[in-house]
C-alpha positions, 0 to 999 in steps of 0.5 A: 204428441208422445204420450209421457208412458209407453211400453216399449217394443217387446224384445221378442219382436225384435228378435222375430225382426231382426231372425228373419231380416238375417235370413232375409240377408242370407236368402240374398246373398246366396241369390244375388251374384252382385252381393259377391262383393259385398260377401267379400269385403264380409269375410275380410271384417269377419277372418278377425272374428273367426280367429277369437272364436278359435281361440279357445279351441287352440289353445286347449289343444295346444295345453293337452298336447304340453301336458300329453307331451310331458306325462308321456316324457315322465312315463319314459324317463321312469323306462328308462331309469328302471332299464338303465339300472337293469343294465347297471347291474348285469354290466357289474355280474358280468365284470364280476365273472370277468375278474373271477374267471381271471382268478381261476386262469391264476390259480389253474395255472398255478396248478399246473406248477405243481406236480402231484395232486391238487384239488380247487377248492370255494371259500365259504366262509371266514371266522368270525372271530376278528382276532382269528385268521380262518377261512372256510372251505367246501372240502372235507373228509369225503373230499380226503382232506385232512388236518395238516393239509396244505393250502395255497392260491395263485399267488402263494402259501394260503395256510393248512387246514386244522379242521376237517368236517364230511363236507367243510374244512377250517384253513388257518391262515399263515398270519394267524398269531398261533402261526410259524412256518419254516421259510428260507431266504431266497437269495441266500439261502439262509433259514428262518421261522415266518409267524402271524402277526395277528394282521392280515397284511403282515408277516413277522420273521423272529430270531433272525441275528442282527448280522445276518444278510437279510434286505428289504425286497428278498423272497421268503419261501417256504423252507420244507423243513417239518414236512408239513409245507411245500418247499419252494413255495413264496411266503411273502417279501421283507417289506421291513429290516430293524435293526437295533444295536442293543438287541441281538436279532433285528426286527424284521416284518414281510408281506404276505404274498397269498390273497388272504383276503381276497381268494375266492377259489384255493388249492388243498395239496394231496402231497407231503411233498411238493417240488415247485418248477 
């Protein structure tokens, strides 16, 4: 009769028994050729367990590759963005150099048309007062610059020097409200005076009779009267002619041809009278 209270077999004993059995089966499987078919069948049964056991390793490798690839891509993107910024900066510099080269060629072509001596000067400053149209150039008394000296650019008459220092000079532009220049209409030779309007893009042609033959599009050139400015140099183009029957003079506006707000290099003219070919 089986006792009511019996002690269960020791777990350690079962572990030893199963371990010995497994070892015996391993030895038998390795020694007996008849066990080969059984090993083949058992390998088929064990394959899913091997696959499941390898899942964590494969997942770990896959996620590691994903994170590594993402980190590499982020680093590569940062490097490419930095390189793109550098290349864009260089491109802008090349564009500016190319544009400046074109301006200098135009200026040299303008200098070739002038028979007397000219010196290239660079604009290094502008007037801080918005009501004054003045530039500062890098030529002064050591370069023989003088008050009243005409200043031109590649497109036309820019202004005149009104102040000379040792290393710099101040240039009053033709659009300044305190400036006036004798001009003539290139089409018919009629004389007038072009005054600064205080606007950088506009001249006012004063005291022109309402019956004067002047039209929109007419070219105004310096007349040379007063021996201050060279004769025949482009000053502006007429953009507006308004005639009021009740007024003796017409209201005439012109656009300066010189690039007053863009010229970086200008020419100082060293002659009282300049002939333009």
